[in-house]
Each structure stands twice: as C-alpha cells, then as structure tokens.
Biotite code that builds the C-alpha atoms (Angstrom):
import biotite.structure as struc

atoms = struc.array([
    struc.Atom([28.220, -56.008, -31.733], chain_id="A", res_id=1, res_name="UNK", atom_name="CA", element="C"),
    struc.Atom([31.277, -53.986, -32.902], chain_id="A", res_id=2, res_name="UNK", atom_name="CA", element="C"),
    struc.Atom([34.645, -54.774, -31.458], chain_id="A", res_id=3, res_name="UNK", atom_name="CA", element="C"),
    struc.Atom([37.693, -52.799, -32.050], chain_id="A", res_id=4, res_name="UNK", atom_name="CA", element="C"),
    struc.Atom([41.176, -54.023, -30.978], chain_id="A", res_id=5, res_name="UNK", atom_name="CA", element="C"),
    struc.Atom([44.261, -51.609, -31.233], chain_id="A", res_id=6, res_name="UNK", atom_name="CA", element="C"),
    struc.Atom([47.842, -53.067, -31.039], chain_id="A", res_id=7, res_name="UNK", atom_name="CA", element="C"),
    struc.Atom([51.285, -52.267, -31.857], chain_id="A", res_id=8, res_name="UNK", atom_name="CA", element="C"),
    struc.Atom([52.205, -49.713, -29.191], chain_id="A", res_id=9, res_name="UNK", atom_name="CA", element="C"),
    struc.Atom([55.242, -49.711, -27.248], chain_id="A", res_id=10, res_name="UNK", atom_name="CA", element="C"),
    struc.Atom([58.528, -47.863, -25.855], chain_id="A", res_id=11, res_name="UNK", atom_name="CA", element="C"),
    struc.Atom([60.576, -46.104, -28.583], chain_id="A", res_id=12, res_name="UNK", atom_name="CA", element="C"),
    struc.Atom([63.541, -43.808, -28.497], chain_id="A", res_id=13, res_name="UNK", atom_name="CA", element="C"),
    struc.Atom([62.748, -40.249, -29.937], chain_id="A", res_id=14, res_name="UNK", atom_name="CA", element="C"),
    struc.Atom([63.130, -40.307, -33.681], chain_id="A", res_id=15, res_name="UNK", atom_name="CA", element="C"),
    struc.Atom([62.026, -44.066, -33.940], chain_id="A", res_id=16, res_name="UNK", atom_name="CA", element="C"),
    struc.Atom([59.008, -45.598, -35.645], chain_id="A", res_id=17, res_name="UNK", atom_name="CA", element="C"),
    struc.Atom([56.123, -47.749, -34.658], chain_id="A", res_id=18, res_name="UNK", atom_name="CA", element="C"),
    struc.Atom([53.166, -49.107, -36.586], chain_id="A", res_id=19, res_name="UNK", atom_name="CA", element="C"),
    struc.Atom([49.755, -49.282, -34.994], chain_id="A", res_id=20, res_name="UNK", atom_name="CA", element="C"),
    struc.Atom([47.041, -51.748, -36.158], chain_id="A", res_id=21, res_name="UNK", atom_name="CA", element="C"),
    struc.Atom([43.411, -51.705, -35.592], chain_id="A", res_id=22, res_name="UNK", atom_name="CA", element="C"),
    struc.Atom([41.039, -54.598, -36.229], chain_id="A", res_id=23, res_name="UNK", atom_name="CA", element="C"),
    struc.Atom([37.335, -54.184, -36.533], chain_id="A", res_id=24, res_name="UNK", atom_name="CA", element="C"),
    struc.Atom([34.544, -56.719, -36.420], chain_id="A", res_id=25, res_name="UNK", atom_name="CA", element="C"),
    struc.Atom([30.868, -56.640, -36.375], chain_id="A", res_id=26, res_name="UNK", atom_name="CA", element="C"),
    struc.Atom([30.327, -54.068, -39.214], chain_id="A", res_id=27, res_name="UNK", atom_name="CA", element="C"),
    struc.Atom([30.973, -53.717, -42.743], chain_id="A", res_id=28, res_name="UNK", atom_name="CA", element="C"),
    struc.Atom([34.573, -52.354, -42.360], chain_id="A", res_id=29, res_name="UNK", atom_name="CA", element="C"),
    struc.Atom([34.911, -51.183, -46.073], chain_id="A", res_id=30, res_name="UNK", atom_name="CA", element="C"),
    struc.Atom([31.764, -48.901, -45.547], chain_id="A", res_id=31, res_name="UNK", atom_name="CA", element="C"),
    struc.Atom([33.078, -46.872, -42.483], chain_id="A", res_id=32, res_name="UNK", atom_name="CA", element="C"),
    struc.Atom([35.538, -43.849, -42.235], chain_id="A", res_id=33, res_name="UNK", atom_name="CA", element="C"),
    struc.Atom([37.930, -44.768, -39.658], chain_id="A", res_id=34, res_name="UNK", atom_name="CA", element="C"),
    struc.Atom([39.797, -42.476, -37.246], chain_id="A", res_id=35, res_name="UNK", atom_name="CA", element="C"),
    struc.Atom([42.940, -42.552, -35.006], chain_id="A", res_id=36, res_name="UNK", atom_name="CA", element="C"),
    struc.Atom([42.804, -40.582, -31.951], chain_id="A", res_id=37, res_name="UNK", atom_name="CA", element="C"),
    struc.Atom([45.228, -40.168, -28.829], chain_id="A", res_id=38, res_name="UNK", atom_name="CA", element="C"),
    struc.Atom([44.787, -39.165, -25.251], chain_id="A", res_id=39, res_name="UNK", atom_name="CA", element="C"),
    struc.Atom([46.968, -38.159, -22.645], chain_id="A", res_id=40, res_name="UNK", atom_name="CA", element="C"),
    struc.Atom([45.577, -38.412, -18.826], chain_id="A", res_id=41, res_name="UNK", atom_name="CA", element="C"),
    struc.Atom([43.926, -35.077, -17.933], chain_id="A", res_id=42, res_name="UNK", atom_name="CA", element="C"),
    struc.Atom([43.588, -34.109, -21.731], chain_id="A", res_id=43, res_name="UNK", atom_name="CA", element="C"),
    struc.Atom([40.894, -34.347, -24.165], chain_id="A", res_id=44, res_name="UNK", atom_name="CA", element="C"),
    struc.Atom([41.006, -37.097, -26.785], chain_id="A", res_id=45, res_name="UNK", atom_name="CA", element="C"),
    struc.Atom([42.750, -35.494, -29.779], chain_id="A", res_id=46, res_name="UNK", atom_name="CA", element="C"),
    struc.Atom([41.964, -36.654, -33.491], chain_id="A", res_id=47, res_name="UNK", atom_name="CA", element="C"),
    struc.Atom([45.265, -37.547, -35.141], chain_id="A", res_id=48, res_name="UNK", atom_name="CA", element="C"),
    struc.Atom([44.323, -38.989, -38.456], chain_id="A", res_id=49, res_name="UNK", atom_name="CA", element="C"),
    struc.Atom([41.227, -40.468, -40.351], chain_id="A", res_id=50, res_name="UNK", atom_name="CA", element="C"),
    struc.Atom([40.710, -42.186, -43.578], chain_id="A", res_id=51, res_name="UNK", atom_name="CA", element="C"),
    struc.Atom([37.665, -42.609, -45.734], chain_id="A", res_id=52, res_name="UNK", atom_name="CA", element="C"),
    struc.Atom([36.092, -45.916, -46.508], chain_id="A", res_id=53, res_name="UNK", atom_name="CA", element="C"),
    struc.Atom([37.960, -46.685, -49.842], chain_id="A", res_id=54, res_name="UNK", atom_name="CA", element="C"),
    struc.Atom([41.294, -44.826, -48.708], chain_id="A", res_id=55, res_name="UNK", atom_name="CA", element="C"),
    struc.Atom([40.700, -41.918, -51.139], chain_id="A", res_id=56, res_name="UNK", atom_name="CA", element="C"),
    struc.Atom([40.461, -39.160, -48.431], chain_id="A", res_id=57, res_name="UNK", atom_name="CA", element="C"),
    struc.Atom([42.897, -38.964, -45.384], chain_id="A", res_id=58, res_name="UNK", atom_name="CA", element="C"),
    struc.Atom([43.200, -36.223, -42.770], chain_id="A", res_id=59, res_name="UNK", atom_name="CA", element="C"),
    struc.Atom([46.147, -35.534, -40.383], chain_id="A", res_id=60, res_name="UNK", atom_name="CA", element="C"),
    struc.Atom([46.566, -33.224, -37.334], chain_id="A", res_id=61, res_name="UNK", atom_name="CA", element="C"),
    struc.Atom([49.218, -30.507, -38.026], chain_id="A", res_id=62, res_name="UNK", atom_name="CA", element="C"),
    struc.Atom([51.233, -32.039, -35.126], chain_id="A", res_id=63, res_name="UNK", atom_name="CA", element="C"),
    struc.Atom([51.725, -35.282, -37.002], chain_id="A", res_id=64, res_name="UNK", atom_name="CA", element="C"),
    struc.Atom([51.589, -34.269, -40.655], chain_id="A", res_id=65, res_name="UNK", atom_name="CA", element="C"),
    struc.Atom([54.560, -35.425, -42.620], chain_id="A", res_id=66, res_name="UNK", atom_name="CA", element="C"),
    struc.Atom([55.408, -38.137, -40.071], chain_id="A", res_id=67, res_name="UNK", atom_name="CA", element="C"),
    struc.Atom([52.309, -40.189, -39.669], chain_id="A", res_id=68, res_name="UNK", atom_name="CA", element="C"),
    struc.Atom([50.575, -42.275, -42.609], chain_id="A", res_id=69, res_name="UNK", atom_name="CA", element="C"),
    struc.Atom([47.419, -43.895, -42.205], chain_id="A", res_id=70, res_name="UNK", atom_name="CA", element="C"),
    struc.Atom([46.116, -46.776, -44.426], chain_id="A", res_id=71, res_name="UNK", atom_name="CA", element="C"),
    struc.Atom([43.723, -49.510, -44.341], chain_id="A", res_id=72, res_name="UNK", atom_name="CA", element="C"),
    struc.Atom([43.272, -52.918, -45.803], chain_id="A", res_id=73, res_name="UNK", atom_name="CA", element="C"),
    struc.Atom([39.522, -53.636, -46.132], chain_id="A", res_id=74, res_name="UNK", atom_name="CA", element="C"),
    struc.Atom([40.117, -57.421, -47.104], chain_id="A", res_id=75, res_name="UNK", atom_name="CA", element="C"),
    struc.Atom([41.495, -57.777, -43.660], chain_id="A", res_id=76, res_name="UNK", atom_name="CA", element="C"),
    struc.Atom([39.105, -55.450, -41.664], chain_id="A", res_id=77, res_name="UNK", atom_name="CA", element="C"),
    struc.Atom([42.293, -53.689, -40.479], chain_id="A", res_id=78, res_name="UNK", atom_name="CA", element="C"),
    struc.Atom([43.524, -49.994, -40.140], chain_id="A", res_id=79, res_name="UNK", atom_name="CA", element="C"),
    struc.Atom([47.136, -48.936, -39.743], chain_id="A", res_id=80, res_name="UNK", atom_name="CA", element="C"),
    struc.Atom([48.990, -45.967, -38.555], chain_id="A", res_id=81, res_name="UNK", atom_name="CA", element="C"),
    struc.Atom([52.799, -45.831, -39.551], chain_id="A", res_id=82, res_name="UNK", atom_name="CA", element="C"),
    struc.Atom([54.471, -43.356, -37.098], chain_id="A", res_id=83, res_name="UNK", atom_name="CA", element="C"),
    struc.Atom([57.807, -42.239, -37.954], chain_id="A", res_id=84, res_name="UNK", atom_name="CA", element="C"),
    struc.Atom([60.109, -39.521, -36.454], chain_id="A", res_id=85, res_name="UNK", atom_name="CA", element="C"),
    struc.Atom([58.368, -39.908, -33.168], chain_id="A", res_id=86, res_name="UNK", atom_name="CA", element="C"),
    struc.Atom([58.785, -37.268, -30.655], chain_id="A", res_id=87, res_name="UNK", atom_name="CA", element="C"),
    struc.Atom([58.190, -37.276, -26.737], chain_id="A", res_id=88, res_name="UNK", atom_name="CA", element="C"),
    struc.Atom([54.958, -35.099, -27.416], chain_id="A", res_id=89, res_name="UNK", atom_name="CA", element="C"),
    struc.Atom([53.566, -38.165, -29.205], chain_id="A", res_id=90, res_name="UNK", atom_name="CA", element="C"),
    struc.Atom([53.404, -40.150, -26.057], chain_id="A", res_id=91, res_name="UNK", atom_name="CA", element="C"),
    struc.Atom([49.723, -41.290, -25.431], chain_id="A", res_id=92, res_name="UNK", atom_name="CA", element="C"),
    struc.Atom([47.130, -43.835, -25.584], chain_id="A", res_id=93, res_name="UNK", atom_name="CA", element="C"),
    struc.Atom([46.205, -44.314, -29.095], chain_id="A", res_id=94, res_name="UNK", atom_name="CA", element="C"),
    struc.Atom([42.640, -45.373, -30.145], chain_id="A", res_id=95, res_name="UNK", atom_name="CA", element="C"),
    struc.Atom([40.887, -46.258, -33.285], chain_id="A", res_id=96, res_name="UNK", atom_name="CA", element="C"),
    struc.Atom([37.147, -46.047, -34.042], chain_id="A", res_id=97, res_name="UNK", atom_name="CA", element="C"),
    struc.Atom([34.720, -46.243, -36.984], chain_id="A", res_id=98, res_name="UNK", atom_name="CA", element="C"),
    struc.Atom([32.463, -43.427, -37.944], chain_id="A", res_id=99, res_name="UNK", atom_name="CA", element="C"),
    struc.Atom([28.970, -43.492, -36.172], chain_id="A", res_id=100, res_name="UNK", atom_name="CA", element="C"),
    struc.Atom([27.629, -43.988, -39.661], chain_id="A", res_id=101, res_name="UNK", atom_name="CA", element="C"),
    struc.Atom([28.463, -45.362, -43.072], chain_id="A", res_id=102, res_name="UNK", atom_name="CA", element="C"),
    struc.Atom([30.324, -43.176, -45.615], chain_id="A", res_id=103, res_name="UNK", atom_name="CA", element="C"),
    struc.Atom([30.785, -40.396, -43.139], chain_id="A", res_id=104, res_name="UNK", atom_name="CA", element="C"),
    struc.Atom([33.057, -37.394, -44.098], chain_id="A", res_id=105, res_name="UNK", atom_name="CA", element="C"),
    struc.Atom([36.466, -37.634, -42.476], chain_id="A", res_id=106, res_name="UNK", atom_name="CA", element="C"),
    struc.Atom([36.457, -35.886, -39.163], chain_id="A", res_id=107, res_name="UNK", atom_name="CA", element="C"),
    struc.Atom([38.908, -35.120, -36.286], chain_id="A", res_id=108, res_name="UNK", atom_name="CA", element="C"),
    struc.Atom([36.015, -34.809, -33.832], chain_id="A", res_id=109, res_name="UNK", atom_name="CA", element="C"),
    struc.Atom([35.690, -37.793, -31.470], chain_id="A", res_id=110, res_name="UNK", atom_name="CA", element="C"),
    struc.Atom([31.913, -37.332, -31.315], chain_id="A", res_id=111, res_name="UNK", atom_name="CA", element="C"),
    struc.Atom([31.592, -38.355, -34.804], chain_id="A", res_id=112, res_name="UNK", atom_name="CA", element="C"),
    struc.Atom([32.988, -41.830, -33.983], chain_id="A", res_id=113, res_name="UNK", atom_name="CA", element="C"),
    struc.Atom([31.809, -44.895, -31.803], chain_id="A", res_id=114, res_name="UNK", atom_name="CA", element="C"),
    struc.Atom([32.812, -48.193, -30.660], chain_id="A", res_id=115, res_name="UNK", atom_name="CA", element="C"),
    struc.Atom([36.147, -47.426, -29.003], chain_id="A", res_id=116, res_name="UNK", atom_name="CA", element="C"),
    struc.Atom([38.520, -49.857, -28.220], chain_id="A", res_id=117, res_name="UNK", atom_name="CA", element="C"),
    struc.Atom([40.875, -50.199, -25.431], chain_id="A", res_id=118, res_name="UNK", atom_name="CA", element="C"),
    struc.Atom([43.614, -48.291, -26.734], chain_id="A", res_id=119, res_name="UNK", atom_name="CA", element="C"),
    struc.Atom([47.371, -48.934, -27.319], chain_id="A", res_id=120, res_name="UNK", atom_name="CA", element="C"),
    struc.Atom([49.916, -47.181, -25.216], chain_id="A", res_id=121, res_name="UNK", atom_name="CA", element="C"),
    struc.Atom([52.774, -45.275, -27.239], chain_id="A", res_id=122, res_name="UNK", atom_name="CA", element="C"),
    struc.Atom([55.646, -43.995, -25.108], chain_id="A", res_id=123, res_name="UNK", atom_name="CA", element="C"),
    struc.Atom([58.652, -42.109, -26.815], chain_id="A", res_id=124, res_name="UNK", atom_name="CA", element="C"),
    struc.Atom([61.733, -41.583, -24.645], chain_id="A", res_id=125, res_name="UNK", atom_name="CA", element="C"),
    struc.Atom([63.891, -38.522, -25.096], chain_id="A", res_id=126, res_name="UNK", atom_name="CA", element="C"),
])
C-alpha cells in the first residue's frame, strides 16, 4: 500500500520561504515521476511542479516559475519543494503524489497521479 506524507507547511510572511517535504513508501520511489499540487477550497487542484524519476526533467507552473524549486532524494524516498518569495496567492493546501505508472512523463494534470496524501497547509500573510 502506497503512503504519502507531506510536511513543512506553516504560516509565513509575504516574501518569506518554506520548504515542503513529501515522504513516500510502498513503491519504488526512484521509478516514479512525482508531482506537487495545491488546492484552495472551492477551486480545482492545480499542478505546481513535477520531477522525473531521476530528477533530469522538471516542470513548473507559470505562477511559481523562478520562485519554487522541486528536488528529490531517491535514497530517502523524499520529494522537496523549496518555495521562495512567497505571495498571498500561494496560500493553499499543498499535496504531493506519485505518477499513476512508473516512468510517466512529467505532467501537471492531477488525473495522472495517484495515492494522495493529506496535504500540508501553507498560509502566506500579507
């Protein structure tokens, strides 16, 4: 059974930074593309970033490009999202998930991912 646990969220002032972590168990982590998504109540889940199994390919939504950096440590089965220059619009619950199949192409579509965690709340105060 795949388990996904996100952590690292919190309350930060505009312009501040946070580093999210996501630990995955129950699959061969190094074989799966991983994605970061965020969701605000009443809105669809938005693809923020993704990273290929070995980290060679990454994707960022235009809204976070240049501010967020995704990385992974396959030895620790852990995914990271370094978030800098945070804005109030970044306030959301952040989720990570593995792709639904091994070696999938990086995608911003949440339908390509499975085994969602509980998420971690990020609140950016203005």
